[in-house]
N, C-alpha and C positions, 0 to 999 in steps of 0.2 A: 701617798702624798698626791694631791691633785696637781693642777698646773704649777702651783707654787705654794710655799709655806711662808707665812708671815710671822716674824718674831717681834714682839713689842715689849717695851719696858721704859724705865726712866734711868737716867744716869745716877748711880748710887752715891749717897752722901760720902761714903768712904773714899770715893775717888777724889773728892775735893774739886773746887772750881779751878779751871785752867789745866786740867789733865789732858793728855793726848787721847784723841778719839779711838785709835786702834788699840791702845793699851787698855782703856776702860772697857771697850766692848769685848775684847778677848777675855778679860776677867769676868765680865758679866754673863757671857754666853758659853764659855768653855772652848770657843773656837781658837785656833792659832792666830797670832797677829798677822801672819802672811795671808791667811784666808780672809780675815777682816779687810786687809788692804786690797785684796782682789775684789771683794764685794763693793768696796768704795769705788774702785776703778770702773766697775760695771754699772755704777749709778744705782746700786741696790740698797743703799743705806740713807735714811732720812733722819735728821736731828732737828727737833723743834720745827718740824714741818718743811724743812728745806733739805734738798739733796746734798749729802756730804760730798765734798770735792777733794778732800785731802786727809790722809791718815794722821797727819800731825796737827790738824785743827784742834783748838782748845775747846773744851766743853764744860758747861756749868752743871753742878749737881741739880738733880730734879728735872733736867731737860728730857722730854720724851724722845725716844728713838724708835725707829721701825726698820727691820731688816727683811728684805724679800729674798727668799732662797728659791731659786729655780729648781724645778724637779729634774733629777738626773734622767736623761733620755738616751738609751733605754734604761730601765730600772737596773738591769744587769747586762753588761756587755757579754756577748757570746763569742766563743772561739771560732775563727774562720781560717781555713787553710789557704792563706794568701802568701805567696813567695816573699821572702825578705832577704835583703843584703845585709849580712851581719859582719861588722868590722871587728868585733871582739865580744866574747862572752865568757862568764864564769858563774859560780854559784850565787854571786852577789848582784851582778848587773849585766846588762847587755847594751852594746853600742850599735846602733842601726844607722845605715845610710838610707834615709827615707827618700822615695821618689817624689818628684813634683806631682801634685794632683791627689795625694793621699792625705786625708785629714788625720790628725794625731789621735783624737779620742771622740767617741760617739757624742752627738748632740742633735738637736732638732734639725732635720734636713740631711743629716749624715749619720744614720743609725748603724749602718753596716759598712764593711769595706775599709775600716779605719786601721790605723797602726795598732791600737789597743786590741781590736778583734784578732789581728794577725799574731800579736804577741801572746795572747791568751792561748792560742793554738800551739805556737812555737814553744812556749815555756810551760805548757800543760797547766795553765792557771796560776803558776807560782810567780806572782808579782806583788809588790808592796801594796798594802791596803790603805795607805795614808790618805790618798786623794779620793777615796770612796769607790763604789762599785762601777761608776760610769767611766772612770779613767785611772784604773789601777797602775801603779808603777811610774806614772808620769811625773818627772821632776821638773822638766822645762818643755817648751814647745817651739816648733818652728811652723810658720804658716803653711796652709794647705799647698799653695803653689810655690813654695820655696823647697828646694831639694837639699839633701845633705845630712850631716851627722847630728844625732842626739842620743843621750844616755838614758836608760830606763832602769829603775831599781827593781830587784827581785824580792827584796825583803825590807822591812821597815827601818832596820838599822842602817842599811845602805842608803835608803831614801833620805833619812835625817842627815847622814853624813854628807851627801851630795847637796842637799838643800842649804846647808850651812855655807858651803863653798859658793853656791850661786848667790846667796844673800850677801856674802862678803866680797863679791865680784872678783874672786880669785880664779875662776874657771877661764881657761884660754879658749877664745872663740875667734876664728878667722873666717871671714866670708869673702867670696868673689862675686862681683856684680858688674853689670854693664849699665852705664848711665848715659843719659843724653848729654851732649856737649862735653866740654873739657873743664873740670873743676880747677879753680885757681884759689890758692896756690896748689901745685900738683901733689903736695903732701901737707896734711894738716889735721886738725881736730875739730869736730863739730860737737860743741858742748851746749845743748839746748834741752830744756825740760820738755817732756812729752806727756800729753794727757788726752782725754777724750775731747772731741770737738763739740762745742755747744750747738753747732749747726746740724751735726749728724753724729749721734752717739755711737754709730758703728765704725766711725773713722777716728783716727788719732790725729793730733796736730801738735805743732811746736807752740809752747806757751812762753810768755815773758819770763825773764830770769827771776824776777821778784815775785812771781805768782806763787800762791800757796797751794795751787792745784798741781796735779800730775806728779811726775817723778824726774829727778835728775837723769839725764841720758848723755852718754859720752861715746862718740865713735871716732876712732883714729883711722885715717885713710891714706892710701898712697895710690896715685895713678900708675898702673902697670904698663898700659899701652894706649896710645891715642889712635883713633880712627877718624874718618870724616864724620863729623856731627855726633860722635859717641866716644866712650872711653871704657876700658877695662880697669876696674878699681879693686884694690884689696882693702877690706875693712876689718879692723881689730876692735872688738867691742869690750869696753870696760863694764858696761851695763847691758842688760838684755830686756829692754822694754818692748811692749807690743808694737810691732811694725817699725821698730826703731830705725833701721837702715833706710827703709823706704821713706819714712817721714822726714828724716834728717836730710836726705839728698833732695827730696822734693822742695824742702824749705830753702835750699840754696840755689834753686833753679836748675837742678840736674837730676830730675826724677829717673828712676830705674826704667830701662827699656821694657816695654810690654806691660808695665804695671797698670791694671785696669782701674785702680782706685785712686792712686796718687800721681800717675804718670801722664805725660803728653809726649808721644813720640815725635821727634823732629819730622817735618813733612817729607823731606827727601828720603827718609828711611822707612816710611810707612809701607811702600810697596814691597820692601824686603821682608818685613815682618809678616805681611800677608802671604807672600810667596812661601815662607817657611812655616806658616801656620803657628807662629810664636805668639801666644796670647797670655803669657804669665809674666810676673816680674822676673827679670833676669838676675836671680839671687840664689847663691849656693853656699851652704854651710860647709866649707872645705876642710876645716881643721877644728878639732875639739881636744882639749887637754884638761886634766884634773888629777887630784890625788885620790887614789883608790881608797874608799872609805873603810875598808877592812885591813888591807895590807900596808897602807901608807905609801905605796909605790906611786911615783909620778907617771902618768900615762898620757900619751898623745897619739891621736889618730888623724889620718888624712883620707879624704874622699875625692876621687877624680871628678872633673866636671861631667855632668850628665850629657848624653848625646845631643839634646836640643840646644843647650847653651854652647857646647863645643862647636856645633854647626853654625850657630849665630855668630860666634867670634870669627870662625873661618870665613864666613861670607862678608863680614865687616872688613876683614883684611883684604879680601878681593876687591871690595867696593872702594877701598882706600887707594888702590893702585891706579 
């Protein structure tokens, strides 16, 4: 495959007018609906000459479509002996406490040094093949500069079982974050659709509730501790959209501390972040729970705050005195 592969066609008559785009294209291409939805989110599907913005948009029979498939980079991820912190492992899956700064899977600009490279070495290549050669085993992701827990599948049956739970929003995910200011009320829910920004396709944004674009995103939060100009918050995710916590809190005026994309650090705290060299979003996936896809056992794991976030919180406490 060169830089990308382009798949073209027309909406089949069998689909009938008014069918959902993701369902029609999944049937027409053989892709899973989740993969089609991912391509829509990436702006890689055109229908009748316009970029598709929603998986649920209705399409008419005979309408031309185009799908742009980016080449996997590298074509085959290679194993690398990179130390990993393993929270749990068996023959079906592995739960990893990912450090901030590590990309989950290889892509342009991050071909080596990723979690997938490390896992291929650790698991001796035995990972689910569902997501293709560039990101084997990956069921979900957390951002490069977010630390914490994620689960990786070692075989396709485990992958499918976990994917069903993520799609049904039954996976328990608890994050800890440090945000600017003090959210009010101190305990609440942010229910706002998240989708790609028209101004910058690399960024996500909150969309109007009646928008046909993006996806529903729900974050429950509780303020754990207040500091001067900042707060430690616990976030419990119903959904797991791209950049969800970061976008949700930026949308209510309380962007995460250190966030280089969505954040604006309060002026009094900028010297502190500079002093600590803290230049990432203060976000940590602290707890992960799911039903084991093979045994049916309910599992739950916790990961301590990484040293940089623990130090930031300690310094904010001192600053507060």
